[in-house]
Every structure is written in structure tokens, then in C-alpha cells.
N, C-alpha and C positions, 0 to 999 in steps of 0.2 A: 382879599384872599379870605379875610374868616365868611364875609357872606355867601360866599358862594362855598367853603367848606362848608358850615354849619345846613345850607341848603344842603349840599347834598345828601348832611345828613338825615332828615328833613324826610326824604326821596326815600328813606332804607330803613326808617323807621317801621317797626311795624311787617319790615318786609322778610326775605329769606334769601340763600341763593341763589337755590330752583328759582325767581324769582325773576331775574335776571334773564330765563333761556325763551323765559312764556309773552314776558315784558319787552317790545320792544323803548317804546316810548322814555321804560326805565332806563335799556341801558346809551339810550339813547342822550338822559336829563341825564343822567350817574357820567358819563364818559365829559360832556362838557363842565359840569362838575369840577371837575380834577385839573379838563387846559387851563382852567382860567384860575385854579391854583399858583398853580403849578407858571403858568404866565404870571401873572402877580411875584409869584417867585422866584421868580427871576428878576424884575427889578427892586427886588430888598437891596438895598444898598449893602456894597462894606461892608460900612463903619454897624450895621442892622447884626450883620447876620455875626461878623464876630463879638460883637456883645452877647451874639446867642450861638453858641455854636455844639447848642443839643440838638433847637429844633434841624432837622439832615433837608439838607436849605438842597445838596445835589440831586438827594434822591426825589427830591420832589421838582424840582423842574426836568430832571429828567424820564418818572411818570407825563405829565407832559407831552414832551420828547415823541417818548413810545407813542403815545395819543393821536396824536397828531400826526407820526409817517409814519407809523403800521394800522394804518387807521379801519383793511381789513380782517387783520389776525392780527385781531385785541384778547386778549385773554382775563375770557371774566372771573374767572375762580381770581385771578388778582389783584381783576378793579372790586370783587366782591371786599380781599382784606384789603384793598387801598384807604375804601370809606368806611368801617367797618370796627379794622382794627389800628389802622392808621392817624385816620381823619380824626381820632378824641380825641385825641394828648397833641394836637397838631389844637382844637383848636383851644382845646386848655393856654399849650404857652403861646399862642398872640394875642390870646385872650387876656394873658398877663402883661405879655410887649406894650400892646396899647392902653392897660391902663397902669403904669410907669409916667412924670411926672416928664414934661419931656424940658429943654434950653437947658 
């Protein structure tokens, strides 16, 4: 989940929203990364979700569901906002979660 989110941020670095209109490969790469983030989010345990209520788990999984099932009607503005606005705080949250001692 963290790797896919970081990868999406790397793909979008130094890019603009308009690049999605002109670069189909960028669009497909970002869609796939967000799908992976959502799929991984669906596999997060109930305990981990409960311990981290500020992470929008339901929305993460919902975005994946939307991308997978509405493939030919993807809102590129929403995709861009997800990557540029929503992923940075998600990456920070996942880094905090993963840095905690287990057990």
C-alpha cells in the first residue's frame, strides 16, 4: 500500500493535471497505483483500522472500487486530486503506522 502510494507520487512529481489529458501512460500508471492502494486497504485488519481512525479506509477502498468498475468513465480531476492532495497525508500516516513497534 505504501509502495504504491509512493510510486503514484513519484509518477506525478513535476507534472500538472493537464498532463493526464496528454499522457495516457501516466493516467494508466496512476490508476493502477490507486487500485493497488485500495486493494491493500481492503486487506487491512479491523484492529489496524480501529487503531488508526484518521485514515479514511472506507474512501480508499471506495476509490479502488470506482476505478475498477467505472473504467471508461474515470474522472481525471478526481484522480489528480486523489494523487496530489490525498496521497501525501496517507503516505505520512502509513509511515507512522509501519514505524510503530509490533507485539
